[in-house]
C-alpha positions in Angstrom: 92.0 80.1 -77.8 89.6 79.7 -80.6 87.9 76.6 -81.0 86.6 75.7 -84.6 84.1 73.0 -85.8 85.3 71.5 -88.9 82.7 69.8 -90.8 83.8 67.1 -93.4 81.7 66.1 -95.7 82.6 62.3 -97.6 81.6 62.5 -101.0 80.4 58.6 -101.5 78.1 59.6 -104.4 78.9 55.9 -105.8 76.1 54.0 -107.2 74.9 51.0 -104.2 71.8 49.3 -105.9 71.1 52.6 -108.2 70.6 54.8 -105.3 72.9 57.7 -105.7 73.6 60.4 -102.9 75.0 64.1 -103.4 76.5 66.0 -100.1 76.6 69.6 -98.9 80.2 70.6 -99.5 82.6 70.9 -96.4 82.8 74.0 -93.8 84.5 75.0 -90.9 82.2 76.6 -88.3 83.0 78.0 -84.7 80.8 76.3 -81.6 77.6 78.3 -81.2 77.3 78.7 -84.9 75.3 76.8 -87.4 75.4 74.4 -90.5 72.8 72.6 -92.7 73.8 69.4 -94.1 71.7 68.1 -97.3 71.4 65.0 -98.8 70.1 64.3 -102.2 69.1 61.1 -102.5 68.0 59.6 -106.1 66.9 56.0 -107.4 64.8 55.5 -104.0 62.0 57.0 -102.1 61.5 55.9 -98.2 58.3 54.8 -97.7 58.1 55.4 -94.3 60.7 58.2 -92.8 63.9 59.7 -93.0 66.4 60.0 -90.1 70.0 61.0 -88.9 72.1 59.4 -86.5 75.6 59.7 -85.3 78.4 58.3 -83.8 80.4 60.0 -81.1 84.3 59.4 -80.8 84.2 56.0 -78.4 80.5 55.4 -78.4 78.2 54.1 -80.1 75.4 55.3 -82.6 72.6 57.7 -81.3 69.5 58.5 -83.1 69.0 62.2 -83.7 66.2 63.0 -85.8 63.5 61.5 -87.7 60.6 62.7 -89.8 58.0 60.7 -91.5 57.5 60.8 -95.2 54.1 62.8 -94.3 56.1 65.2 -92.6 54.8 64.4 -89.1 55.4 63.2 -87.2 59.1 64.6 -86.4 61.1 63.3 -83.2 64.7 64.5 -82.1 67.0 63.0 -79.5 67.0 65.4 -76.0 70.7 66.0 -76.5 69.6 68.1 -80.0 65.9 69.3 -79.4 65.8 72.7 -79.8 68.9 72.9 -81.7 68.8 70.6 -84.7 66.0 70.5 -87.5 65.2 67.8 -89.9 63.6 68.6 -92.8 62.7 67.3 -96.3 62.1 68.8 -100.1 60.3 65.9 -102.0 60.3 67.8 -105.2 64.2 67.8 -105.0 64.7 64.5 -102.9 66.6 66.6 -100.3 67.0 65.8 -96.7 68.1 68.6 -94.2 69.7 68.5 -90.9 70.0 72.2 -89.6 72.1 72.2 -86.9 72.5 75.4 -84.6 74.4 76.3 -81.7 76.8 73.6 -82.1 78.6 72.4 -79.3 81.8 70.7 -78.8 79.6 67.5 -77.5 78.6 67.6 -81.4 81.6 66.1 -82.6 80.8 62.8 -84.5 80.3 61.2 -87.6 76.8 61.8 -88.7 74.8 59.2 -90.8 72.1 59.3 -93.0 70.8 56.0 -93.4 69.2 54.4 -96.5 67.5 51.0 -96.3 65.9 49.3 -98.5 64.4 45.6 -98.2 67.1 43.6 -96.1 69.9 45.9 -97.6 71.1 48.9 -95.5 73.6 51.7 -96.3 74.4 54.8 -94.4 76.5 57.7 -95.9 78.3 59.4 -93.5 79.2 63.4 -92.5 82.2 63.8 -90.0 81.7 66.9 -87.8 84.4 67.7 -85.4 84.3 70.3 -82.8 
């Protein structure tokens, strides 16, 4: 039986407090393969950090990757260490999450959260393995 990894990217490119987000298109992958998630943000510049979190079915939120606006330090949760890579490109306002060696345990809704003072908004990307 062939297992597929389905990556569904929800296009939530609306405006929230003048913050806009564009996401990479949907893809289908098999376990062991890789996928690169990307978010393009306009109207917002984080002052401290960028990070990704995920929520597996029936579980709570799990922080998985963090990169400071200075690109150092970079931190990963143990569950993705060595397989996932977070990066950023300030010239194009992009934040990336390169996901390699995908596993069924990576099935989750992935969130790229945006915070601004007391407001918080997260865009989601669903990955099903």
